[in-house]
Structure formats: C-alpha cells, structure tokens
C-alpha positions as CSV (number, residue, x, y, z in Angstrom):
1,X,-24.3,93.3,21.6
2,X,-24.2,89.7,22.6
3,X,-26.0,88.8,25.8
4,X,-23.4,86.1,26.7
5,X,-21.7,86.7,30.0
6,X,-17.9,86.7,29.9
7,X,-16.5,84.2,32.4
8,X,-12.9,85.5,32.0
9,X,-12.2,89.2,32.7
10,X,-9.4,91.1,30.8
11,X,-6.0,90.3,32.4
12,X,-3.9,93.1,33.7
13,X,-0.7,92.9,31.7
14,X,1.7,95.6,32.8
15,X,5.1,96.7,31.3
16,X,7.9,94.6,32.8
17,X,11.4,96.0,33.3
18,X,14.1,93.5,32.6
19,X,17.8,93.9,33.2
20,X,19.4,92.0,30.4
21,X,22.3,89.8,31.4
22,X,25.2,88.9,29.3
23,X,24.1,85.6,27.8
24,X,26.9,83.1,28.2
25,X,25.0,79.9,28.6
26,X,24.8,77.1,26.0
27,X,22.1,79.2,24.2
28,X,20.4,81.4,23.4
29,X,23.2,83.8,22.6
30,X,23.1,87.6,22.3
31,X,22.1,89.0,18.9
32,X,24.3,90.8,16.4
33,X,23.2,94.5,16.5
34,X,22.3,94.1,12.8
35,X,20.1,91.1,13.6
36,X,18.2,93.1,16.2
37,X,17.6,95.7,13.5
38,X,16.5,93.1,11.0
39,X,13.7,91.9,13.2
40,X,11.9,95.1,12.6
41,X,12.1,95.0,8.8
42,X,8.8,95.0,6.8
43,X,6.3,92.2,6.9
44,X,6.2,90.2,3.6
45,X,3.4,88.0,2.5
46,X,4.2,84.4,1.4
47,X,3.0,85.0,-2.2
48,X,5.0,88.1,-3.3
49,X,8.2,88.3,-5.3
50,X,10.1,90.0,-2.5
51,X,9.3,87.0,-0.2
52,X,10.7,84.5,-2.6
53,X,13.8,86.6,-3.3
54,X,14.6,86.6,0.4
55,X,14.1,82.8,0.5
56,X,16.6,82.4,-2.4
57,X,19.1,84.5,-0.5
58,X,18.7,82.4,2.6
59,X,19.2,79.2,0.7
60,X,22.4,80.5,-0.9
61,X,23.7,81.4,2.6
62,X,22.7,78.0,4.0
63,X,24.6,76.2,1.2
64,X,27.7,78.2,2.3
65,X,27.4,77.5,6.0
66,X,26.6,73.8,5.5
67,X,29.2,73.6,2.7
68,X,26.9,71.8,0.3
69,X,25.9,72.0,-3.3
70,X,22.6,70.3,-2.6
71,X,19.6,72.2,-3.7
72,X,17.5,70.7,-0.9
73,X,18.3,73.3,1.7
74,X,15.7,75.4,3.6
75,X,14.6,76.4,7.1
76,X,11.9,74.9,9.2
77,X,9.4,77.2,11.1
78,X,10.2,76.0,14.6
79,X,12.9,75.5,17.1
80,X,15.8,73.1,16.7
81,X,13.6,70.2,17.7
82,X,11.6,70.8,14.5
83,X,14.8,70.2,12.5
84,X,15.5,67.0,14.4
85,X,12.0,65.8,13.9
86,X,11.9,66.7,10.2
87,X,15.2,65.0,9.4
88,X,14.2,61.8,11.2
89,X,10.6,61.6,10.1
90,X,11.4,62.3,6.4
91,X,14.2,59.8,6.2
92,X,13.2,56.9,8.5
93,X,9.8,55.3,8.4
94,X,7.8,53.1,10.7
95,X,9.5,49.7,11.2
96,X,12.8,50.9,9.8
97,X,15.9,50.9,12.0
98,X,17.6,54.1,13.3
99,X,21.0,53.6,15.1
100,X,21.6,56.4,17.6
101,X,25.1,57.1,18.8
102,X,24.2,58.4,22.3
103,X,26.3,60.5,24.6
104,X,24.0,63.4,25.7
105,X,20.5,64.7,26.0
106,X,20.0,65.5,22.3
107,X,20.6,61.8,21.3
108,X,18.0,60.9,24.0
109,X,15.6,63.4,22.4
110,X,16.1,61.8,19.0
111,X,15.4,58.4,20.6
112,X,12.1,59.7,22.0
113,X,11.0,61.3,18.7
114,X,11.9,58.2,16.6
115,X,10.0,55.9,19.0
116,X,6.9,58.0,18.6
117,X,7.0,57.4,14.8
118,X,7.2,53.6,15.3
119,X,10.8,53.5,14.2
120,X,12.9,50.7,15.5
121,X,15.6,52.4,17.6
122,X,18.9,50.9,18.5
123,X,21.4,52.8,20.6
124,X,25.1,52.6,21.2
125,X,26.2,54.5,24.3
126,X,29.4,55.8,25.8
127,X,30.3,57.9,28.9
128,X,29.0,61.5,28.6
129,X,32.5,63.1,28.6
130,X,34.1,61.2,25.6
131,X,33.3,60.8,21.9
132,X,32.9,57.9,19.5
133,X,35.5,56.3,17.4
134,X,34.8,54.7,14.0
135,X,35.9,51.4,15.5
136,X,33.1,51.6,18.0
137,X,30.4,52.4,15.5
138,X,31.3,50.0,12.6
139,X,30.4,46.8,14.3
140,X,26.9,48.1,15.1
141,X,26.4,49.3,11.6
142,X,27.3,45.9,10.2
143,X,25.2,44.1,12.8
144,X,22.0,46.2,12.5
145,X,22.1,47.4,8.8
146,X,20.1,50.4,9.8
147,X,18.3,52.8,7.5
148,X,20.2,55.7,9.1
149,X,22.6,56.6,12.0
150,X,22.0,59.7,14.1
151,X,24.8,61.4,15.8
152,X,25.3,64.8,17.5
153,X,28.3,66.9,16.3
154,X,28.5,69.2,19.3
155,X,26.6,68.3,22.5
156,X,25.7,71.3,24.6
157,X,24.7,69.1,27.5
158,X,28.1,67.6,27.9
159,X,30.5,70.0,26.1
160,X,31.8,67.3,23.7
161,X,32.7,67.6,20.0
162,X,32.4,64.5,17.9
163,X,34.8,64.0,15.0
164,X,32.7,63.3,12.0
165,X,35.4,62.7,9.4
166,X,35.1,59.3,7.9
167,X,31.7,58.5,9.3
168,X,29.9,59.2,6.1
169,X,32.1,56.7,4.2
170,X,31.6,54.3,7.0
171,X,27.8,54.5,6.8
172,X,27.6,54.5,3.0
173,X,30.2,51.8,2.2
174,X,30.1,49.3,5.0
175,X,26.5,48.3,4.3
176,X,26.2,47.6,0.6
177,X,22.7,46.2,0.8
178,X,20.8,48.1,3.5
179,X,19.6,51.1,1.4
180,X,19.9,50.4,-2.3
181,X,23.6,50.7,-3.0
182,X,24.3,53.6,-0.6
183,X,24.3,52.0,2.8
184,X,23.0,53.8,5.9
185,X,22.2,57.5,5.8
186,X,24.2,59.8,8.2
187,X,22.0,62.2,10.2
188,X,23.7,64.9,12.2
189,X,22.8,67.6,14.8
190,X,24.9,70.7,14.3
191,X,22.8,73.0,16.5
192,X,25.6,74.3,18.7
193,X,28.5,73.9,16.2
194,X,27.5,75.3,12.7
195,X,29.3,78.6,12.0
196,X,31.7,78.1,15.0
197,X,33.7,74.9,14.2
198,X,34.5,73.3,10.8
199,X,31.7,71.4,9.1
200,X,31.7,70.1,5.5
201,X,28.5,68.4,4.7
202,X,29.3,67.2,1.2
203,X,33.0,66.3,1.9
204,X,32.0,64.3,5.1
205,X,29.1,62.5,3.5
206,X,26.4,63.9,5.7
207,X,22.9,63.1,4.4
208,X,20.5,65.0,6.8
209,X,21.5,67.8,9.0
210,X,19.9,70.6,11.0
211,X,21.1,73.6,13.1
212,X,19.6,76.5,15.0
213,X,20.0,80.3,14.8
214,X,20.1,81.1,18.5
215,X,23.6,79.6,19.0
216,X,26.7,80.6,17.0
217,X,24.5,82.4,14.4
218,X,23.7,85.0,17.2
219,X,20.0,85.2,16.1
220,X,16.6,84.4,17.5
221,X,15.3,80.9,18.1
222,X,12.3,79.7,16.1
223,X,13.7,79.1,12.6
224,X,15.8,76.0,11.9
225,X,18.0,75.4,8.8
226,X,18.1,71.9,7.4
227,X,19.9,70.3,4.5
228,X,19.6,67.0,2.7
229,X,22.1,65.2,0.4
230,X,21.3,63.6,-3.0
231,X,21.2,60.2,-1.2
232,X,18.6,61.6,1.3
233,X,16.7,63.2,-1.6
234,X,16.4,59.8,-3.3
235,X,15.1,58.3,-0.1
236,X,12.5,61.1,0.3
237,X,11.3,60.5,-3.3
238,X,11.0,56.8,-2.9
239,X,9.9,56.4,0.7
240,X,6.8,54.4,1.5
241,X,5.7,56.6,4.5
242,X,4.4,60.1,4.9
243,X,5.8,62.4,7.6
244,X,3.6,65.0,9.3
245,X,2.2,67.6,6.9
246,X,4.1,70.4,8.7
247,X,7.4,68.6,8.4
248,X,7.1,67.2,4.9
249,X,10.2,68.2,3.1
250,X,8.6,67.4,-0.3
251,X,6.0,70.1,0.4
252,X,8.4,72.5,2.0
253,X,10.9,72.2,-0.9
254,X,8.1,73.4,-3.1
255,X,7.4,76.4,-1.0
256,X,11.1,77.2,-0.7
257,X,11.5,76.9,-4.5
258,X,14.4,74.6,-4.0
259,X,14.4,73.5,-7.6
260,X,13.7,76.8,-9.2
261,X,10.3,76.0,-10.7
262,X,7.8,76.2,-7.8
263,X,6.5,78.9,-5.6
264,X,3.7,77.2,-3.7
265,X,2.1,78.0,-0.4
266,X,2.6,75.6,2.5
267,X,2.3,77.7,5.6
268,X,2.8,81.3,6.7
269,X,6.4,81.9,7.8
270,X,7.4,84.5,10.4
271,X,8.8,87.5,8.5
272,X,10.9,88.8,11.4
273,X,12.5,85.4,11.7
274,X,13.4,84.9,8.1
275,X,14.8,88.5,8.0
276,X,16.9,87.6,11.1
277,X,18.2,84.4,9.6
278,X,19.1,86.2,6.4
279,X,21.0,88.8,8.4
280,X,22.8,86.0,10.4
281,X,24.0,84.5,7.2
282,X,25.1,88.0,6.0
283,X,27.3,88.3,9.1
284,X,28.9,84.9,8.7
285,X,29.5,85.5,5.0
286,X,31.0,88.9,5.7
287,X,33.4,87.4,8.3
288,X,33.9,84.2,6.3
289,X,33.7,80.7,7.8
290,X,37.5,80.3,8.3
291,X,37.7,83.6,10.2
292,X,34.7,82.6,12.4
293,X,36.1,79.2,13.1
294,X,39.5,80.8,14.0
295,X,37.8,83.4,16.3
296,X,35.9,80.8,18.2
297,X,39.0,78.6,18.6
298,X,41.1,81.5,19.9
299,X,38.4,82.7,22.3
300,X,37.9,79.3,23.8
301,X,41.6,78.7,24.1
302,X,41.9,81.9,26.0
303,X,38.9,81.0,28.2
304,X,40.3,77.6,29.0
305,X,43.7,79.1,29.8
306,X,42.1,81.5,32.3
307,X,40.0,78.7,33.8
308,X,43.2,76.6,34.4
309,X,44.8,79.7,36.1
310,X,41.9,79.8,38.5
311,X,42.2,76.0,39.1
312,X,38.8,75.1,37.6
313,X,38.5,71.5,36.3
314,X,37.0,70.4,32.9
315,X,34.4,67.7,32.7
316,X,35.8,66.6,29.3
317,X,39.3,65.2,30.0
318,X,40.7,65.2,26.4
319,X,41.2,68.7,24.9
320,X,40.4,67.3,21.4
321,X,37.0,66.2,22.6
322,X,36.1,69.6,24.0
323,X,33.5,71.8,22.2
324,X,34.6,75.3,21.2
325,X,31.2,76.9,21.8
326,X,30.2,75.3,25.2
327,X,32.6,74.5,28.0
328,X,31.6,72.1,30.8
329,X,33.3,72.8,34.2
330,X,33.3,70.7,37.4
331,X,33.1,72.6,40.7
332,X,35.0,71.5,43.8
333,X,33.2,69.1,46.0
334,X,30.5,70.7,48.2
335,X,29.4,73.5,45.9
336,X,25.9,73.7,44.5
337,X,25.7,74.3,40.8
338,X,22.4,76.1,40.8
339,X,23.6,78.4,43.7
340,X,26.7,79.1,41.7
341,X,24.7,80.2,38.6
342,X,22.4,82.4,40.7
343,X,25.2,84.0,42.6
344,X,27.2,84.8,39.4
345,X,24.1,86.4,37.9
346,X,23.5,88.5,41.0
347,X,27.1,89.6,41.4
348,X,28.0,90.1,37.7
349,X,24.8,89.9,35.6
350,X,26.4,87.2,33.5
351,X,24.1,84.2,32.8
352,X,25.6,80.7,32.6
353,X,23.8,77.4,33.0
354,X,24.0,74.4,35.3
355,X,24.0,70.9,33.8
356,X,21.3,69.4,31.7
357,X,20.4,65.7,31.1
358,X,23.4,63.6,32.1
359,X,25.3,66.5,33.5
360,X,22.6,67.7,36.1
361,X,24.4,68.3,39.4
362,X,27.7,67.5,37.7
363,X,28.8,70.5,35.7
364,X,28.4,74.1,34.7
365,X,27.8,74.9,31.0
366,X,29.4,78.1,29.7
367,X,28.8,79.3,26.2
368,X,31.1,81.6,24.3
369,X,29.8,81.8,20.7
370,X,28.5,84.1,18.0
371,X,28.8,87.7,18.9
372,X,30.0,86.8,22.4
373,X,33.0,84.8,21.2
374,X,35.6,87.5,22.0
375,X,38.7,87.6,24.2
376,X,37.1,90.4,26.3
377,X,34.0,88.3,27.1
378,X,36.2,85.2,27.8
379,X,38.2,87.2,30.4
380,X,35.1,88.7,31.9
381,X,33.4,85.3,32.4
382,X,36.5,83.6,33.8
383,X,37.0,86.4,36.3
384,X,33.3,86.4,37.3
385,X,33.5,82.6,37.8
386,X,36.6,83.0,40.0
387,X,34.9,85.7,42.1
388,X,31.8,83.7,42.4
389,X,33.7,80.7,43.7
390,X,35.5,82.9,46.3
391,X,32.2,84.5,47.4
392,X,30.5,81.1,47.9
393,X,33.5,79.8,49.7
394,X,33.5,82.8,52.1
395,X,29.8,82.5,52.7
396,X,30.1,78.9,53.7
397,X,32.7,79.5,56.3
C-alpha cells in the first residue's frame, strides 16, 4: 500500500429526493417517455457495426428535420453552444468578416465566440422585441461583403421568431464577389425552433445550422445536430484555417460516415445521448413535421388566448413576430419577476423562467414545446400564472 497520505477524505454523497416540476421554461423540456427509456439502452463502442448503423439512422432523421439533402449532417458531442462554435469556427476564419444580426442573447454569444477566433465581427442591432426585415439587412451585406451572416431563427431570450425566407437568396446573390460566386454564407441558430415551427434548410438557402435536443425534441441536452450546405462544404474544403480539433467538421464527417466510405475514430460519443437523439427523431418522424408544427401552433394560440383573458401583456407586440415555443410576458408594474417564478413553483410545481440577457427584469419566459405542447398544459400554465398573480397581489396588500 502507498505510504502517501490522502489530503482529501471521501465525500459523503447521499441520495437526494427531488420533486420534479412540470418544465415549462424555455428549456430544457420534459422527455418523451420513449426517450427516457432509450437512455438506458445498451452501451455501444465507437468501432462496432451497430454503432455506425445508429449514426446512419440519426443522419437520415436529421436530413428530415432540417429538410436538406446535404450529406454533411451529424451531431456534435456537446450542448447547443458546441453547435454554434462549430458552425462559426468551421466557416469563418481569422481576419474574415462575420455579420451578426443581433436582437437577443444568442447573437451576443455568437459575437463573443467569433471574437475569440480573431474573426472580424460586425453587428446590426434592433430592439429586442422585433425582428429584421430584408431591407434592414441588405445595405449591411452590400457594405461589408462578409464571409457569412449569423442570425437566430427563434430567440428564447426575447420570444421572437425571425422570418428567414429570402435571406438565403439575399446573402448569396447580393454579393457576387465576396465568396467565390456564392456571396455570403447564411448561418442560423434553430435551437428553440426546429421540429416546432417550419424550417426548410435547402429551400431557404441556409448554409450552416445547428439545433439542440432539449427543446422541441423533448430529449436531453448534450448532443447538438448540425448541417452544412454544398456552399458551406466547399468553404470547409478550401478554407485556409483550422478550427479546433474537437469541432473540426472534416474529421467529424469521417467519424459519422457522411460520405459512405469512412468509419474512423475521432472521439468517444455518449451512447445514452445518441440513443436518445435517435428516439427523438423517431417521435418526430412518427408524428410528421406538419403535424408537429400544427400542434405547436394550436397550443400556443390557445395559451395566448388564455393569457389575454387574464389580462397578461406580451413583450413582443406583433403576433407574427412571436415565437411558438417560448412566450415572453410582461408583468404589471411593481411585480418582481424572480418572486413570481418562485411563487408559481411553490404553489403549482410548474417551472417557468424570468428574463435572460436583454429581458432580465423585463419579462417572464414560458415554454410550451415538445411533449409539453398540449392544450391541457397550456390551460394549466395560464391558470397557474393567473393564480400566482392574484396571490402576489394579495400578499402585497
């Protein structure tokens, strides 16, 4: 036995009882029952045939949810930020220009990441509760001739939904000389939208996109789907810079067998997470995207109707700019947002969130997505919010 003396004793880690709330914040969301079961499926090693068969099935599912024929689709081992960092670092190099259309915290995070890579970042900003028009973006694209433009589809910090139709053509066609003959690349965050609202990667000309499984997929965080267009693939092949080893899409595409001729080892993935992602994709395929989009739209319409009946006010003034998965609500003057969240959890065991980034102290954020996007949940949350408002009003008298 070693004669070394231990300076740290064994910790006392005891079993902890947790009363699980109904998760109705902007994420994570509750799991599909089938996903919870999938997390306990057998461990597979990254060099066996079964492992690569699962990856092939995941890639087929991702092509469906992204609506792309691109072969360069896979999932990062990491949270949604790993997808953001992979998309940016693979497609924009040091000294190149990235235009960020900024209206919430995720655009701010993209700015931070890009700056750390020595990318020249330019931003165009608007108020947090509205969205961009093509007329606002085109002058900046023409002036800057960026390598790429980054924009968030649905922003969970503000509750806004950006219309993406036409932006791909704007990026590719307005700048004939910035990136070969293709113009700027269009990079999109779909973390809180994919599977819940319409998204058509190929039709809309999106070049780099990522999402997360803990939102409308109703799965666990920690594995992040990404997809790249043919334009993006050409940029990756011809780039003059190397992204971090862990995020290098060239290497990851080889492990994920994206082109049907490679089965190399890059890193050890989490078997529970890829089983869970596979199951999430099964659930979406079984329901179909149109049915899922319609369910989320109907649930949110019901929820907003009930909120209006209780005289709650929306942060986002235009209905067409409101996100179907996350609703931002403004409380009457004098109410504390964190106190509201804590009181609602204590009285109803429903968890919603206060503001984040630009909405801190300005809004509540309520998420109805994935398995929780139902009329029953919408009614329960609206009624709990009304009761919480009454309880706080009474307690302040």
